[in-house]
A tleap script that builds the chain and sets N, CA, C and O, in Angstrom:
source leaprc.protein.ff14SB
mol = sequence {
  NMET THR ILE GLU SER ILE LEU GLY ALA ILE
  VAL ILE GLY ALA VAL ILE GLY ALA ILE GLY
  ARG LEU LEU LEU PRO GLY ARG GLN ALA ILE
  GLY TRP ILE LEU THR ILE VAL VAL GLY ILE
  VAL ALA ALA LEU LEU GLY THR LEU LEU ALA
  GLN VAL LEU GLY VAL ALA THR THR PRO GLY
  ILE ASP TRP ILE GLU LEU VAL MET GLN VAL
  VAL LEU ALA MET VAL GLY VAL GLY LEU VAL
  ALA GLY LEU LYS ARG GLY SER ARG CTHR
}
set mol.1.N position { -9.480 16.375 -7.429 }
set mol.1.CA position { -9.109 17.274 -6.349 }
set mol.1.C position { -7.687 17.779 -6.574 }
set mol.1.O position { -6.784 17.019 -6.926 }
set mol.2.N position { -7.519 19.046 -6.367 }
set mol.2.CA position { -6.187 19.624 -6.480 }
set mol.2.C position { -5.528 19.656 -5.114 }
set mol.2.O position { -6.184 19.479 -4.087 }
set mol.3.N position { -4.232 19.881 -5.116 }
set mol.3.CA position { -3.494 19.957 -3.853 }
set mol.3.C position { -3.972 21.138 -3.013 }
set mol.3.O position { -3.962 21.080 -1.784 }
set mol.4.N position { -4.393 22.220 -3.694 }
set mol.4.CA position { -4.900 23.380 -2.964 }
set mol.4.C position { -6.197 23.052 -2.235 }
set mol.4.O position { -6.396 23.486 -1.101 }
set mol.5.N position { -7.086 22.285 -2.882 }
set mol.5.CA position { -8.345 21.951 -2.219 }
set mol.5.C position { -8.119 20.988 -1.054 }
set mol.5.O position { -8.819 21.061 -0.045 }
set mol.6.N position { -7.153 20.093 -1.188 }
set mol.6.CA position { -6.838 19.168 -0.095 }
set mol.6.C position { -6.246 19.932 1.083 }
set mol.6.O position { -6.646 19.721 2.228 }
set mol.7.N position { -5.299 20.815 0.804 }
set mol.7.CA position { -4.702 21.623 1.874 }
set mol.7.C position { -5.738 22.543 2.506 }
set mol.7.O position { -5.736 22.752 3.719 }
set mol.8.N position { -6.621 23.092 1.678 }
set mol.8.CA position { -7.691 23.941 2.198 }
set mol.8.C position { -8.615 23.176 3.126 }
set mol.8.O position { -9.022 23.693 4.166 }
set mol.9.N position { -8.954 21.933 2.754 }
set mol.9.CA position { -9.815 21.108 3.603 }
set mol.9.C position { -9.145 20.803 4.933 }
set mol.9.O position { -9.804 20.785 5.972 }
set mol.10.N position { -7.833 20.564 4.906 }
set mol.10.CA position { -7.103 20.284 6.146 }
set mol.10.C position { -7.080 21.518 7.042 }
set mol.10.O position { -7.301 21.416 8.249 }
set mol.11.N position { -6.813 22.681 6.455 }
set mol.11.CA position { -6.757 23.918 7.248 }
set mol.11.C position { -8.132 24.247 7.821 }
set mol.11.O position { -8.261 24.528 9.012 }
set mol.12.N position { -9.160 24.211 6.972 }
set mol.12.CA position { -10.512 24.510 7.440 }
set mol.12.C position { -10.941 23.476 8.484 }
set mol.12.O position { -11.550 23.829 9.494 }
set mol.13.N position { -10.626 22.208 8.242 }
set mol.13.CA position { -10.962 21.163 9.202 }
set mol.13.C position { -10.278 21.369 10.540 }
set mol.13.O position { -10.875 21.147 11.594 }
set mol.14.N position { -9.020 21.796 10.495 }
set mol.14.CA position { -8.291 22.059 11.737 }
set mol.14.C position { -8.935 23.205 12.512 }
set mol.14.O position { -9.075 23.133 13.733 }
set mol.15.N position { -9.321 24.248 11.809 }
set mol.15.CA position { -9.942 25.402 12.470 }
set mol.15.C position { -11.309 25.018 13.035 }
set mol.15.O position { -11.617 25.324 14.187 }
set mol.16.N position { -12.125 24.350 12.223 }
set mol.16.CA position { -13.457 23.936 12.676 }
set mol.16.C position { -13.340 22.979 13.862 }
set mol.16.O position { -14.067 23.117 14.846 }
set mol.17.N position { -12.428 22.008 13.771 }
set mol.17.CA position { -12.234 21.058 14.864 }
set mol.17.C position { -11.765 21.737 16.134 }
set mol.17.O position { -12.240 21.417 17.224 }
set mol.18.N position { -10.832 22.677 16.003 }
set mol.18.CA position { -10.321 23.393 17.176 }
set mol.18.C position { -11.405 24.244 17.821 }
set mol.18.O position { -11.518 24.276 19.046 }
set mol.19.N position { -12.202 24.931 17.014 }
set mol.19.CA position { -13.293 25.745 17.566 }
set mol.19.C position { -14.316 24.857 18.263 }
set mol.19.O position { -14.776 25.167 19.362 }
set mol.20.N position { -14.669 23.744 17.610 }
set mol.20.CA position { -15.619 22.817 18.227 }
set mol.20.C position { -15.107 22.261 19.536 }
set mol.20.O position { -15.862 22.119 20.498 }
set mol.21.N position { -13.819 21.945 19.573 }
set mol.21.CA position { -13.221 21.404 20.794 }
set mol.21.C position { -13.152 22.458 21.901 }
set mol.21.O position { -13.369 22.148 23.072 }
set mol.22.N position { -12.852 23.697 21.528 }
set mol.22.CA position { -12.787 24.772 22.522 }
set mol.22.C position { -14.161 25.091 23.112 }
set mol.22.O position { -14.273 25.405 24.297 }
set mol.23.N position { -15.200 25.011 22.288 }
set mol.23.CA position { -16.543 25.343 22.765 }
set mol.23.C position { -17.196 24.209 23.551 }
set mol.23.O position { -18.167 24.433 24.274 }
set mol.24.N position { -16.675 23.010 23.414 }
set mol.24.CA position { -17.232 21.859 24.137 }
set mol.24.C position { -16.744 21.902 25.584 }
set mol.24.O position { -15.537 21.924 25.825 }
set mol.25.N position { -17.664 21.914 26.547 }
set mol.25.CA position { -17.223 21.983 27.948 }
set mol.25.C position { -16.525 20.697 28.388 }
set mol.25.O position { -16.806 19.612 27.880 }
set mol.26.N position { -15.623 20.848 29.331 }
set mol.26.CA position { -14.898 19.696 29.862 }
set mol.26.C position { -13.627 19.418 29.082 }
set mol.26.O position { -13.286 20.117 28.128 }
set mol.27.N position { -12.950 18.393 29.510 }
set mol.27.CA position { -11.683 18.013 28.878 }
set mol.27.C position { -11.909 16.853 27.925 }
set mol.27.O position { -12.586 15.882 28.264 }
set mol.28.N position { -11.342 16.958 26.737 }
set mol.28.CA position { -11.435 15.893 25.753 }
set mol.28.C position { -10.056 15.264 25.589 }
set mol.28.O position { -9.091 15.946 25.244 }
set mol.29.N position { -9.971 13.981 25.834 }
set mol.29.CA position { -8.682 13.286 25.776 }
set mol.29.C position { -8.447 12.706 24.389 }
set mol.29.O position { -8.254 11.501 24.229 }
set mol.30.N position { -8.466 13.588 23.381 }
set mol.30.CA position { -8.140 13.151 22.029 }
set mol.30.C position { -7.021 14.038 21.507 }
set mol.30.O position { -6.873 15.179 21.945 }
set mol.31.N position { -6.253 13.530 20.594 }
set mol.31.CA position { -5.115 14.266 20.056 }
set mol.31.C position { -5.514 15.274 18.992 }
set mol.31.O position { -6.669 15.346 18.571 }
set mol.32.N position { -4.531 16.044 18.575 }
set mol.32.CA position { -4.811 17.089 17.596 }
set mol.32.C position { -5.072 16.514 16.214 }
set mol.32.O position { -5.825 17.111 15.445 }
set mol.33.N position { -4.482 15.383 15.873 }
set mol.33.CA position { -4.740 14.783 14.555 }
set mol.33.C position { -6.187 14.304 14.485 }
set mol.33.O position { -6.859 14.503 13.473 }
set mol.34.N position { -6.665 13.676 15.548 }
set mol.34.CA position { -8.055 13.236 15.586 }
set mol.34.C position { -9.008 14.435 15.585 }
set mol.34.O position { -10.095 14.360 15.011 }
set mol.35.N position { -8.612 15.526 16.216 }
set mol.35.CA position { -9.414 16.748 16.202 }
set mol.35.C position { -9.524 17.289 14.782 }
set mol.35.O position { -10.596 17.730 14.366 }
set mol.36.N position { -8.422 17.259 14.035 }
set mol.36.CA position { -8.440 17.727 12.646 }
set mol.36.C position { -9.328 16.833 11.788 }
set mol.36.O position { -10.099 17.325 10.964 }
set mol.37.N position { -9.221 15.518 11.982 }
set mol.37.CA position { -10.055 14.581 11.214 }
set mol.37.C position { -11.532 14.831 11.504 }
set mol.37.O position { -12.346 14.877 10.581 }
set mol.38.N position { -11.880 14.993 12.772 }
set mol.38.CA position { -13.264 15.285 13.138 }
set mol.38.C position { -13.693 16.616 12.527 }
set mol.38.O position { -14.822 16.745 12.055 }
set mol.39.N position { -12.806 17.600 12.533 }
set mol.39.CA position { -13.112 18.903 11.947 }
set mol.39.C position { -13.344 18.829 10.448 }
set mol.39.O position { -14.245 19.488 9.930 }
set mol.40.N position { -12.541 18.032 9.740 }
set mol.40.CA position { -12.718 17.872 8.290 }
set mol.40.C position { -14.065 17.223 8.003 }
set mol.40.O position { -14.803 17.676 7.128 }
set mol.41.N position { -14.383 16.166 8.736 }
set mol.41.CA position { -15.670 15.485 8.544 }
set mol.41.C position { -16.827 16.432 8.872 }
set mol.41.O position { -17.822 16.465 8.149 }
set mol.42.N position { -16.701 17.193 9.949 }
set mol.42.CA position { -17.752 18.137 10.337 }
set mol.42.C position { -17.911 19.231 9.290 }
set mol.42.O position { -19.034 19.639 8.992 }
set mol.43.N position { -16.807 19.711 8.728 }
set mol.43.CA position { -16.882 20.742 7.694 }
set mol.43.C position { -17.594 20.213 6.449 }
set mol.43.O position { -18.430 20.900 5.863 }
set mol.44.N position { -17.257 18.996 6.057 }
set mol.44.CA position { -17.906 18.412 4.879 }
set mol.44.C position { -19.391 18.159 5.127 }
set mol.44.O position { -20.229 18.482 4.285 }
set mol.45.N position { -19.713 17.580 6.287 }
set mol.45.CA position { -21.113 17.317 6.609 }
set mol.45.C position { -21.911 18.611 6.792 }
set mol.45.O position { -23.076 18.687 6.400 }
set mol.46.N position { -21.285 19.619 7.383 }
set mol.46.CA position { -21.960 20.905 7.553 }
set mol.46.C position { -22.268 21.572 6.231 }
set mol.46.O position { -23.335 22.162 6.064 }
set mol.47.N position { -21.345 21.484 5.293 }
set mol.47.CA position { -21.573 22.037 3.962 }
set mol.47.C position { -22.692 21.278 3.257 }
set mol.47.O position { -23.568 21.885 2.641 }
set mol.48.N position { -22.661 19.955 3.349 }
set mol.48.CA position { -23.707 19.134 2.741 }
set mol.48.C position { -25.071 19.436 3.360 }
set mol.48.O position { -26.063 19.571 2.644 }
set mol.49.N position { -25.120 19.541 4.672 }
set mol.49.CA position { -26.367 19.842 5.366 }
set mol.49.C position { -26.903 21.215 4.960 }
set mol.49.O position { -28.106 21.378 4.756 }
set mol.50.N position { -26.022 22.187 4.845 }
set mol.50.CA position { -26.439 23.531 4.436 }
set mol.50.C position { -27.014 23.513 3.021 }
set mol.50.O position { -27.997 24.200 2.746 }
set mol.51.N position { -26.410 22.734 2.122 }
set mol.51.CA position { -26.916 22.645 0.759 }
set mol.51.C position { -28.272 21.953 0.727 }
set mol.51.O position { -29.163 22.366 -0.014 }
set mol.52.N position { -28.433 20.892 1.534 }
set mol.52.CA position { -29.711 20.168 1.575 }
set mol.52.C position { -30.816 21.072 2.122 }
set mol.52.O position { -31.947 21.039 1.638 }
set mol.53.N position { -30.483 21.876 3.130 }
set mol.53.CA position { -31.477 22.765 3.729 }
set mol.53.C position { -31.718 24.020 2.907 }
set mol.53.O position { -32.610 24.807 3.226 }
set mol.54.N position { -30.941 24.216 1.862 }
set mol.54.CA position { -31.142 25.362 0.975 }
set mol.54.C position { -30.560 26.669 1.485 }
set mol.54.O position { -31.038 27.744 1.123 }
set mol.55.N position { -29.539 26.589 2.316 }
set mol.55.CA position { -28.880 27.801 2.800 }
set mol.55.C position { -28.140 28.433 1.626 }
set mol.55.O position { -27.338 27.782 0.956 }
set mol.56.N position { -28.421 29.704 1.389 }
set mol.56.CA position { -27.840 30.383 0.236 }
set mol.56.C position { -26.339 30.587 0.418 }
set mol.56.O position { -25.870 30.913 1.509 }
set mol.57.N position { -25.598 30.390 -0.664 }
set mol.57.CA position { -24.159 30.637 -0.656 }
set mol.57.C position { -23.932 32.109 -0.967 }
set mol.57.O position { -24.473 32.638 -1.938 }
set mol.58.N position { -23.134 32.762 -0.143 }
set mol.58.CA position { -22.858 34.185 -0.324 }
set mol.58.C position { -21.395 34.377 -0.682 }
set mol.58.O position { -20.574 33.494 -0.433 }
set mol.59.N position { -21.060 35.524 -1.265 }
set mol.59.CA position { -19.650 35.754 -1.606 }
set mol.59.C position { -18.755 35.917 -0.382 }
set mol.59.O position { -17.545 35.714 -0.480 }
set mol.60.N position { -19.311 36.270 0.745 }
set mol.60.CA position { -18.525 36.434 1.972 }
set mol.60.C position { -18.526 35.163 2.787 }
set mol.60.O position { -18.512 34.061 2.239 }
set mol.61.N position { -18.542 35.317 4.088 }
set mol.61.CA position { -18.563 34.171 5.006 }
set mol.61.C position { -19.995 33.700 5.158 }
set mol.61.O position { -20.892 34.498 5.430 }
set mol.62.N position { -20.209 32.408 4.984 }
set mol.62.CA position { -21.530 31.817 5.179 }
set mol.62.C position { -21.676 31.457 6.650 }
set mol.62.O position { -21.276 30.372 7.072 }
set mol.63.N position { -22.249 32.368 7.430 }
set mol.63.CA position { -22.300 32.210 8.876 }
set mol.63.C position { -23.160 31.037 9.303 }
set mol.63.O position { -22.812 30.327 10.247 }
set mol.64.N position { -24.278 30.824 8.624 }
set mol.64.CA position { -25.159 29.712 9.001 }
set mol.64.C position { -24.442 28.388 8.769 }
set mol.64.O position { -24.500 27.495 9.614 }
set mol.65.N position { -23.775 28.257 7.642 }
set mol.65.CA position { -23.015 27.034 7.339 }
set mol.65.C position { -21.881 26.846 8.347 }
set mol.65.O position { -21.628 25.729 8.797 }
set mol.66.N position { -21.204 27.929 8.699 }
set mol.66.CA position { -20.110 27.854 9.662 }
set mol.66.C position { -20.606 27.388 11.029 }
set mol.66.O position { -19.950 26.579 11.686 }
set mol.67.N position { -21.754 27.893 11.457 }
set mol.67.CA position { -22.323 27.469 12.741 }
set mol.67.C position { -22.677 25.985 12.694 }
set mol.67.O position { -22.439 25.257 13.658 }
set mol.68.N position { -23.244 25.535 11.575 }
set mol.68.CA position { -23.563 24.111 11.430 }
set mol.68.C position { -22.301 23.265 11.530 }
set mol.68.O position { -22.305 22.219 12.179 }
set mol.69.N position { -21.233 23.705 10.898 }
set mol.69.CA position { -19.978 22.961 10.923 }
set mol.69.C position { -19.401 22.891 12.329 }
set mol.69.O position { -18.934 21.834 12.753 }
set mol.70.N position { -19.428 23.997 13.052 }
set mol.70.CA position { -18.882 24.026 14.410 }
set mol.70.C position { -19.712 23.149 15.345 }
set mol.70.O position { -19.158 22.427 16.174 }
set mol.71.N position { -21.034 23.209 15.215 }
set mol.71.CA position { -21.895 22.367 16.065 }
set mol.71.C position { -21.631 20.895 15.768 }
set mol.71.O position { -21.543 20.083 16.689 }
set mol.72.N position { -21.504 20.545 14.489 }
set mol.72.CA position { -21.188 19.157 14.141 }
set mol.72.C position { -19.808 18.757 14.665 }
set mol.72.O position { -19.612 17.610 15.067 }
set mol.73.N position { -18.858 19.680 14.666 }
set mol.73.CA position { -17.527 19.388 15.219 }
set mol.73.C position { -17.617 19.158 16.722 }
set mol.73.O position { -16.945 18.272 17.251 }
set mol.74.N position { -18.436 19.943 17.419 }
set mol.74.CA position { -18.615 19.745 18.853 }
set mol.74.C position { -19.201 18.369 19.135 }
set mol.74.O position { -18.744 17.668 20.037 }
set mol.75.N position { -20.207 17.986 18.366 }
set mol.75.CA position { -20.820 16.663 18.531 }
set mol.75.C position { -19.798 15.579 18.231 }
set mol.75.O position { -19.689 14.600 18.969 }
set mol.76.N position { -19.048 15.753 17.147 }
set mol.76.CA position { -18.054 14.754 16.759 }
set mol.76.C position { -16.950 14.601 17.779 }
set mol.76.O position { -16.565 13.481 18.112 }
set mol.77.N position { -16.435 15.710 18.281 }
set mol.77.CA position { -15.376 15.643 19.292 }
set mol.77.C position { -15.912 14.979 20.556 }
set mol.77.O position { -15.226 14.163 21.173 }
set mol.78.N position { -17.140 15.330 20.940 }
set mol.78.CA position { -17.736 14.703 22.120 }
set mol.78.C position { -17.917 13.202 21.949 }
set mol.78.O position { -17.646 12.430 22.870 }
set mol.79.N position { -18.375 12.787 20.767 }
set mol.79.CA position { -18.551 11.360 20.506 }
set mol.79.C position { -17.220 10.613 20.508 }
set mol.79.O position { -17.098 9.548 21.114 }
set mol.80.N position { -16.230 11.174 19.830 }
set mol.80.CA position { -14.929 10.510 19.755 }
set mol.80.C position { -14.280 10.448 21.134 }
set mol.80.O position { -13.706 9.423 21.499 }
set mol.81.N position { -14.363 11.532 21.904 }
set mol.81.CA position { -13.791 11.535 23.250 }
set mol.81.C position { -14.509 10.524 24.137 }
set mol.81.O position { -13.875 9.836 24.937 }
set mol.82.N position { -15.829 10.434 23.995 }
set mol.82.CA position { -16.592 9.464 24.779 }
set mol.82.C position { -16.261 8.033 24.395 }
set mol.82.O position { -16.141 7.167 25.261 }
set mol.83.N position { -16.113 7.779 23.097 }
set mol.83.CA position { -15.747 6.437 22.645 }
set mol.83.C position { -14.347 6.066 23.103 }
set mol.83.O position { -14.093 4.927 23.494 }
set mol.84.N position { -13.441 7.037 23.053 }
set mol.84.CA position { -12.085 6.781 23.494 }
set mol.84.C position { -12.025 6.517 24.993 }
set mol.84.O position { -11.298 5.636 25.452 }
set mol.85.N position { -12.795 7.285 25.744 }
set mol.85.CA position { -12.840 7.102 27.184 }
set mol.85.C position { -13.462 5.761 27.529 }
set mol.85.O position { -13.012 5.095 28.461 }
set mol.86.N position { -14.499 5.348 26.786 }
set mol.86.CA position { -15.168 4.078 27.034 }
set mol.86.C position { -14.299 2.881 26.701 }
set mol.86.O position { -14.455 1.816 27.298 }
set mol.87.N position { -13.390 3.042 25.759 }
set mol.87.CA position { -12.550 1.894 25.365 }
set mol.87.C position { -11.421 1.650 26.366 }
set mol.87.O position { -10.809 0.582 26.343 }
set mol.88.N position { -11.136 2.595 27.225 }
set mol.88.CA position { -10.062 2.429 28.227 }
set mol.88.C position { -10.502 1.579 29.392 }
set mol.88.O position { -9.673 0.936 30.037 }
set mol.89.N position { -11.807 1.562 29.681 }
set mol.89.CA position { -12.273 0.827 30.854 }
set mol.89.C position { -12.653 -0.582 30.510 }
set mol.89.O position { -13.067 -1.341 31.386 }
savepdb mol mol.pdb
quit
């Protein structure tokens, strides 16, 4: 892995995590670093899922893959927020 790919994963993960968090209804009591981590994991899993399902890679924006990543980020943020909320009580 090059430094560019690592920085790219962090930036894409931050964007995916932020979009997923914004689209998830309600308030999520997790920090921005955890949001980025969830976004990175969602981006990687979304890409893997798209490849397994045979979604074609295009030279432009892969909208189907992007939607998969955002949905996975929403699920991830919801799970992490729920786990964090459950550990306080």
